[in-house]
Structures are given as structure tokens and as C-alpha cells.
N, C-alpha and C positions, 0 to 999 in steps of 0.2 A: 504493500500500499504506500502511495506517495505521501511524503511528509506535508503537512498542512500548517498554516499560520493564521492567526486571527489578528486583524488590524482594525482600526477605527478610521472612518472618513468623515471629515467635518466640512460643512459649508454653511455660510450665513448670508442672509439678505437683511436689509434694514428691519423688515417686519417678521422674519422667521429664521430659525437656525435648525440645522439637522446634525445629528451625530449618529452614524450608522456603522455597526460592526459587521465585518465581512470576513469570511473564511476563504483563503486562497491557497493555491499550491505554493510550496516554498520556492523562493526565487522570483515570485511575481513582482511586477513593477508598480510604481505609484500610479501610472496611467490605468493599469489593469484594475487596481483597487477602485479608482474613480469610476471606471465603467461598471464594475460589479456592484457598486453601491446603489446605482440607480439614480443618483443625484444629477447626472448629466442632463436630464430633462428639465432641470430648473435653471441651468446656466446657458445663456444664448451662445456662447463660444467656448471652446476648450479653455479652462482657466489655467492660470499659473498655479503650480502646486508647490507644496512644502511638506516637510516632515518635522513635527514638533517645533514649528516656528522657524525653521531654516529652509530657505528656497532649495528646490531640487529640480532635476529634469524629469520628464515624464518616464524615462527609462530607468530611473534609480530603483535598485532592488530593495525590497522591504524585508524587515525582520519582525519576528513575533512582537506584538505589542506596540508597533509603530502607530502614530496618528497622522494620517495624510490630511492636509488642509488645502482647500481650494480657495484661492485669493481672487477677489473681484478687482477690477480696475479701480484706481482712485478716481473719485468724482472731481477732485481739485488737487492742485499741486500744493503741498504743505509749505514749501518754501515761499511761494507766491503769497499764500495766506498770511504768513508771518511778516512779509514785506508790507502788505496792506495795513496790517494792525500797527506796524511801526510808524508808517506815514501818518496814520490817524492820531497817534500820540504826540507827534511833533507840534 
């Protein structure tokens, strides 16, 4: 019998968050976990992925207990927001 691992896949929108546990074959990738979670239907494009808060590629192999996170694009540039607040303070 092939070795299996269990990982979590998380995705959040402003109004809802998901955390799904999936069981995969050992050696599976972050992209495979994302697809197996069923959360792809909630994301318009393939998202950037990370493992435990660190960016990774879709082909990064997973280990038992990893948490794959799907990141949404930023709505605004945080540097630009800081610049605007600084100008208002002057």
C-alpha cells in the first residue's frame, strides 16, 4: 500500500474562510493539494501558494501535517498606502 500524508489547505475571502484536510499520496505537491481540496472553484485564477506562511511553487513537495495556503492578490499596494498616509500627516 502506498504511503499517505494528511495536509490542510486554507483559503480566505473577505467574507468567508475555508480550512480543508486532504489525504494525498506521499510526494504530492502543493498544487495537487489545492486541486484535491475542492477550493479551486472559489478562486478565479490559480492562486499563489505557500506552506506555513512561506511562499512556495506549485510543484513543492509536501510533508505530513503541512498547511498549504492560497494567497489572493493584494487589493492595494501597502507601500503606496503608507505614502498617502504620510502626505496627509504633513
